LOVO-11680 format. One record per residue (C-alpha): residue number from 0; x negated, y negated, z negated. Coordinates in nm, 4 decimals. Each point is the difference from the previous one (the first is absolute). Layout:
N
{node NUM, {X, Y, Z}}
...
//
This chain:
256
{node 0, {5.8700, -1.6498, 3.3820}}
{node 1, {-0.3338, -0.0560, 0.1706}}
{node 2, {-0.0737, -0.2868, -0.2382}}
{node 3, {0.0734, 0.2183, -0.3064}}
{node 4, {-0.2251, 0.2710, 0.1412}}
{node 5, {-0.2835, -0.2532, 0.0439}}
{node 6, {0.0442, -0.1201, -0.3580}}
{node 7, {-0.0153, 0.3560, -0.1279}}
{node 8, {-0.3170, 0.0715, 0.2040}}
{node 9, {-0.1637, -0.3168, -0.1317}}
{node 10, {0.0901, 0.1010, -0.3544}}
{node 11, {-0.1504, 0.3463, 0.0526}}
{node 12, {-0.3185, -0.1505, 0.1429}}
{node 13, {-0.0266, -0.2403, -0.2947}}
{node 14, {0.0541, 0.2849, -0.2442}}
{node 15, {-0.2645, 0.2101, 0.1767}}
{node 16, {-0.2462, -0.2900, -0.0045}}
{node 17, {0.0649, -0.0607, -0.3698}}
{node 18, {-0.0478, 0.3691, -0.0744}}
{node 19, {-0.3236, 0.0028, 0.2019}}
{node 20, {-0.1333, -0.3034, -0.1896}}
{node 21, {0.0957, 0.1638, -0.3302}}
{node 22, {-0.1736, 0.3227, 0.1042}}
{node 23, {-0.3177, -0.1878, 0.0978}}
{node 24, {0.0009, -0.1866, -0.3327}}
{node 25, {0.0423, 0.3298, -0.1839}}
{node 26, {-0.2831, 0.1614, 0.1991}}
{node 27, {-0.2226, -0.3013, -0.0613}}
{node 28, {0.0784, 0.0129, -0.3710}}
{node 29, {-0.0830, 0.3714, -0.0092}}
{node 30, {-0.3330, -0.0691, 0.1735}}
{node 31, {-0.0797, -0.2787, -0.2465}}
{node 32, {0.1029, 0.2194, -0.2912}}
{node 33, {-0.2099, 0.2906, 0.1306}}
{node 34, {-0.3000, -0.2273, 0.0497}}
{node 35, {0.0428, -0.1384, -0.3505}}
{node 36, {0.0220, 0.3492, -0.1451}}
{node 37, {-0.3094, 0.1051, 0.1941}}
{node 38, {-0.1914, -0.2978, -0.1347}}
{node 39, {0.1245, 0.0743, -0.3490}}
{node 40, {-0.1221, 0.3584, 0.0314}}
{node 41, {-0.3325, -0.1170, 0.1401}}
{node 42, {-0.0545, -0.2499, -0.2797}}
{node 43, {0.1065, 0.2584, -0.2581}}
{node 44, {-0.2557, 0.2413, 0.1436}}
{node 45, {-0.2714, -0.2672, -0.0047}}
{node 46, {0.0915, -0.0954, -0.3540}}
{node 47, {-0.0709, 0.3521, -0.1209}}
{node 48, {-0.2933, 0.0762, 0.2320}}
{node 49, {-0.0288, 0.3402, 0.1627}}
{node 50, {-0.2105, 0.3150, 0.0135}}
{node 51, {-0.2544, 0.0402, 0.2796}}
{node 52, {-0.0546, 0.3699, 0.0747}}
{node 53, {-0.3229, 0.0843, 0.1775}}
{node 54, {0.0552, 0.2152, 0.3155}}
{node 55, {-0.2199, 0.2928, -0.0981}}
{node 56, {0.1624, 0.2416, 0.2453}}
{node 57, {-0.1276, -0.1811, 0.3095}}
{node 58, {-0.3246, -0.1492, 0.1302}}
{node 59, {0.1542, -0.3029, 0.1725}}
{node 60, {-0.1195, -0.3209, -0.1627}}
{node 61, {-0.2921, 0.1633, -0.1816}}
{node 62, {-0.3706, -0.0696, 0.0417}}
{node 63, {-0.2390, 0.2885, -0.0748}}
{node 64, {-0.3470, -0.1319, -0.0810}}
{node 65, {-0.3437, 0.1456, -0.0639}}
{node 66, {-0.3118, -0.1082, -0.1860}}
{node 67, {-0.3411, -0.0381, 0.1533}}
{node 68, {-0.2120, 0.3199, -0.0137}}
{node 69, {0.2723, 0.1932, -0.1915}}
{node 70, {0.2052, 0.2775, 0.1639}}
{node 71, {0.3624, -0.1188, 0.0314}}
{node 72, {0.3035, 0.1621, -0.1575}}
{node 73, {0.2663, 0.1467, 0.2249}}
{node 74, {0.3614, -0.1129, -0.0277}}
{node 75, {0.3289, 0.1565, 0.1026}}
{node 76, {0.3554, -0.1202, -0.0496}}
{node 77, {0.2690, 0.2589, -0.0704}}
{node 78, {0.3410, 0.0274, -0.1631}}
{node 79, {-0.1869, 0.0649, -0.3276}}
{node 80, {-0.1825, -0.3338, 0.0230}}
{node 81, {-0.3446, -0.1277, 0.0950}}
{node 82, {-0.2428, 0.2938, -0.0097}}
{node 83, {-0.3690, -0.0772, -0.0546}}
{node 84, {-0.2734, 0.2572, 0.0530}}
{node 85, {-0.3257, -0.0754, -0.1826}}
{node 86, {-0.3072, 0.2031, 0.0992}}
{node 87, {-0.3009, -0.1659, -0.1637}}
{node 88, {0.1471, -0.3109, 0.1621}}
{node 89, {0.1715, -0.3315, -0.0722}}
{node 90, {0.2143, -0.2604, 0.1719}}
{node 91, {0.3176, -0.1970, -0.0513}}
{node 92, {0.3414, -0.0200, 0.1593}}
{node 93, {0.1268, -0.3576, 0.0112}}
{node 94, {0.3574, -0.1142, 0.0556}}
{node 95, {0.0259, -0.3752, 0.0771}}
{node 96, {0.3362, -0.1326, -0.1186}}
{node 97, {0.2291, -0.1857, 0.2445}}
{node 98, {-0.0467, -0.3113, -0.2150}}
{node 99, {-0.1374, -0.0898, -0.3407}}
{node 100, {0.2225, 0.1268, -0.2810}}
{node 101, {0.0059, -0.0656, -0.3752}}
{node 102, {-0.0405, 0.3377, -0.1678}}
{node 103, {0.1154, 0.0473, -0.3590}}
{node 104, {-0.0475, 0.3766, -0.0227}}
{node 105, {-0.1631, 0.2863, 0.1888}}
{node 106, {0.1125, 0.3631, -0.0242}}
{node 107, {-0.1811, 0.2962, 0.1532}}
{node 108, {-0.0080, 0.3769, -0.0124}}
{node 109, {-0.1682, 0.2865, 0.1808}}
{node 110, {-0.1958, 0.3219, -0.0303}}
{node 111, {-0.3729, 0.0795, -0.0071}}
{node 112, {-0.1277, 0.3407, 0.1111}}
{node 113, {-0.3588, 0.0720, -0.0969}}
{node 114, {-0.2333, -0.1671, -0.2495}}
{node 115, {-0.2614, -0.2710, 0.0002}}
{node 116, {-0.3438, 0.1140, -0.1177}}
{node 117, {-0.0157, -0.2634, -0.2719}}
{node 118, {-0.1462, 0.0766, -0.3463}}
{node 119, {0.2072, -0.1205, -0.2986}}
{node 120, {-0.0299, -0.3740, -0.0691}}
{node 121, {-0.2146, -0.0536, 0.3121}}
{node 122, {0.2702, -0.1019, 0.2483}}
{node 123, {-0.0694, -0.3454, 0.1413}}
{node 124, {-0.3683, 0.0068, -0.0906}}
{node 125, {-0.2726, -0.0267, 0.2600}}
{node 126, {0.0006, 0.3215, 0.2023}}
{node 127, {0.3461, 0.0978, -0.1290}}
{node 128, {0.2123, -0.2851, 0.1332}}
{node 129, {0.2650, 0.2273, 0.1528}}
{node 130, {0.3727, -0.0019, -0.0711}}
{node 131, {0.2476, 0.2407, 0.1551}}
{node 132, {0.2353, -0.2890, 0.0662}}
{node 133, {-0.0015, -0.3756, -0.0386}}
{node 134, {0.3146, -0.2010, 0.0775}}
{node 135, {-0.0994, -0.3609, 0.0691}}
{node 136, {0.1909, -0.3255, 0.0429}}
{node 137, {-0.1801, -0.2619, 0.2094}}
{node 138, {0.0673, -0.3355, -0.1643}}
{node 139, {0.0143, -0.3214, 0.2024}}
{node 140, {-0.2370, -0.2805, -0.0945}}
{node 141, {-0.2338, -0.2658, 0.1314}}
{node 142, {-0.3238, 0.1964, 0.0365}}
{node 143, {-0.1130, 0.0476, 0.3604}}
{node 144, {-0.3134, 0.1219, 0.1747}}
{node 145, {-0.2520, -0.2545, 0.1200}}
{node 146, {-0.1391, 0.0401, 0.3493}}
{node 147, {-0.3231, 0.1367, -0.1522}}
{node 148, {0.1938, 0.2543, -0.2109}}
{node 149, {0.1905, 0.1110, 0.3081}}
{node 150, {-0.3328, 0.0863, 0.1654}}
{node 151, {-0.1240, 0.2242, -0.2818}}
{node 152, {0.3191, 0.1359, -0.1623}}
{node 153, {0.1132, 0.3591, 0.0449}}
{node 154, {0.2847, 0.0583, 0.2418}}
{node 155, {0.2447, 0.0920, -0.2786}}
{node 156, {-0.0709, -0.3334, -0.1716}}
{node 157, {0.0754, -0.1890, 0.3220}}
{node 158, {0.3234, 0.1943, 0.0438}}
{node 159, {0.0939, -0.0743, -0.3598}}
{node 160, {-0.0323, -0.3743, 0.0539}}
{node 161, {0.1719, 0.0281, 0.3375}}
{node 162, {0.3170, 0.0999, -0.1881}}
{node 163, {0.0393, -0.3584, -0.1193}}
{node 164, {0.1953, -0.2386, 0.2258}}
{node 165, {-0.1938, -0.2786, 0.1693}}
{node 166, {-0.0927, -0.2729, -0.2450}}
{node 167, {0.0190, 0.2290, -0.3035}}
{node 168, {-0.2194, 0.2652, -0.1572}}
{node 169, {-0.0297, 0.2798, -0.2541}}
{node 170, {-0.0185, -0.0282, -0.3785}}
{node 171, {-0.0671, 0.3645, -0.0866}}
{node 172, {0.1187, 0.3582, 0.0373}}
{node 173, {0.1707, 0.1449, -0.3078}}
{node 174, {-0.0583, 0.3763, -0.0065}}
{node 175, {0.1969, 0.2411, -0.2172}}
{node 176, {-0.2009, 0.3203, -0.0278}}
{node 177, {0.0846, 0.3593, -0.0782}}
{node 178, {-0.2808, 0.1072, -0.2343}}
{node 179, {-0.1251, 0.3355, -0.1305}}
{node 180, {-0.0236, -0.0731, -0.3751}}
{node 181, {0.3055, -0.1097, -0.2060}}
{node 182, {-0.2379, -0.2116, -0.2083}}
{node 183, {-0.0521, -0.2246, 0.3034}}
{node 184, {0.3648, -0.1055, 0.0261}}
{node 185, {0.0302, -0.3746, -0.0467}}
{node 186, {-0.3647, -0.0725, 0.0784}}
{node 187, {-0.0471, -0.2958, 0.2373}}
{node 188, {-0.3125, -0.1205, 0.1745}}
{node 189, {-0.1247, -0.2225, 0.2763}}
{node 190, {-0.1777, 0.2321, 0.2409}}
{node 191, {-0.3812, -0.0289, -0.0340}}
{node 192, {-0.0435, -0.0149, 0.3785}}
{node 193, {0.2602, -0.2698, 0.0706}}
{node 194, {0.1751, -0.2637, -0.2095}}
{node 195, {0.2866, 0.0270, 0.2502}}
{node 196, {0.1038, 0.3312, -0.1557}}
{node 197, {0.1720, 0.0379, -0.3375}}
{node 198, {0.0815, 0.3537, -0.1135}}
{node 199, {0.2230, 0.1407, -0.2735}}
{node 200, {0.0351, 0.3704, -0.0792}}
{node 201, {0.3741, 0.0499, -0.0445}}
{node 202, {0.0559, 0.3776, -0.0087}}
{node 203, {-0.1588, 0.3440, 0.0284}}
{node 204, {0.1601, 0.2891, 0.1893}}
{node 205, {0.1813, 0.2738, -0.1868}}
{node 206, {-0.1013, 0.3671, 0.0116}}
{node 207, {0.1475, 0.0585, 0.3473}}
{node 208, {-0.1555, -0.3143, 0.1477}}
{node 209, {0.3083, -0.2224, -0.0051}}
{node 210, {-0.0312, -0.3636, -0.0965}}
{node 211, {0.2437, -0.2878, -0.0394}}
{node 212, {-0.0295, -0.3479, -0.1427}}
{node 213, {0.1831, -0.3298, -0.0322}}
{node 214, {-0.1909, -0.3241, -0.0498}}
{node 215, {0.1892, -0.3192, -0.0808}}
{node 216, {-0.1694, -0.3400, 0.0130}}
{node 217, {0.0373, -0.2874, -0.2452}}
{node 218, {-0.0174, -0.2369, 0.2988}}
{node 219, {0.0878, 0.0897, 0.3611}}
{node 220, {-0.2888, 0.0728, 0.2372}}
{node 221, {0.0157, -0.1571, 0.3466}}
{node 222, {-0.0722, 0.3061, 0.2129}}
{node 223, {-0.1099, 0.0144, 0.3651}}
{node 224, {-0.0618, 0.3741, 0.0388}}
{node 225, {-0.0160, 0.3355, -0.1754}}
{node 226, {-0.3364, 0.1782, -0.0054}}
{node 227, {-0.0093, 0.3773, -0.0664}}
{node 228, {-0.3410, 0.1599, -0.0469}}
{node 229, {-0.1362, 0.3446, -0.0871}}
{node 230, {-0.3685, 0.0712, -0.0587}}
{node 231, {-0.2161, 0.3111, -0.0196}}
{node 232, {-0.3235, -0.1202, 0.1578}}
{node 233, {-0.1983, -0.0742, -0.3196}}
{node 234, {0.0728, 0.3374, -0.1603}}
{node 235, {0.0124, 0.2030, 0.3241}}
{node 236, {0.3545, 0.1095, -0.0888}}
{node 237, {0.2735, 0.1436, 0.2209}}
{node 238, {0.3681, -0.0443, -0.0811}}
{node 239, {0.3359, -0.0929, 0.1465}}
{node 240, {0.2397, -0.2699, -0.1148}}
{node 241, {0.3633, -0.0494, 0.0998}}
{node 242, {0.1406, -0.3413, -0.0896}}
{node 243, {0.3743, 0.0556, -0.0007}}
{node 244, {0.1213, -0.3386, -0.1268}}
{node 245, {-0.1200, -0.3577, -0.0283}}
{node 246, {0.2633, -0.2611, -0.0852}}
{node 247, {-0.0452, -0.3714, -0.0627}}
{node 248, {0.2568, -0.1831, -0.2074}}
{node 249, {0.0131, -0.3592, 0.1190}}
{node 250, {0.1083, -0.3411, -0.1148}}
{node 251, {0.1505, -0.2328, 0.2641}}
{node 252, {-0.2294, -0.2629, 0.1480}}
{node 253, {0.1725, -0.3304, -0.0779}}
{node 254, {-0.2120, -0.1796, 0.2600}}
{node 255, {0.1281, 0.2063, 0.2944}}
//
């Protein structure tokens, strides 16, 4: 009787051990399957790219700059977006991206309260180079500042080049401007004061000051940062701008 009992106990232990091994194999298979599904989802996401939404409702991660001898703008982040107060002033807000991204499209919208004192067809000319809002993409490149240029360059220029990772540089800043004259839309220029800056007028505000635009690129732009600027210093203008949305549509970086 004792021997039969021992045989039964051994059989139970063997069955328990087999069940435990089977359970571990099943758990391991579930882990492997889950990992595979996660990778599949990750690769699917990378294959289609993603949308980078600028955090306009907070100041964390932003740099607020000023220009030499020009009163600076004031900035405030709220649930409505990034609010910019221009009082015969100028100055950009810069958001360095976590890493370089390949941008295929930029979308932006916001509201302008107040008017620039710019005569028709004069905007951008000497003495009238003010725009209520410029949305800029800082493109990566090979251009850097020499030690001599670092000694004489304005602080904002140094900060611009500092956005580039070590060993790289800046190609240019692509600005998309909100103009005052519908006849300007589509006009592109290299800024007369700096060949680093390329500007295109993409939209004018409607009657209540709202603006929105979408700009898609034939070839992706390798972007390091977003540069948002408002100017009223040339024309001694006062106005307020709320940027409520800036979105960057991206293409995956195959080298990462």
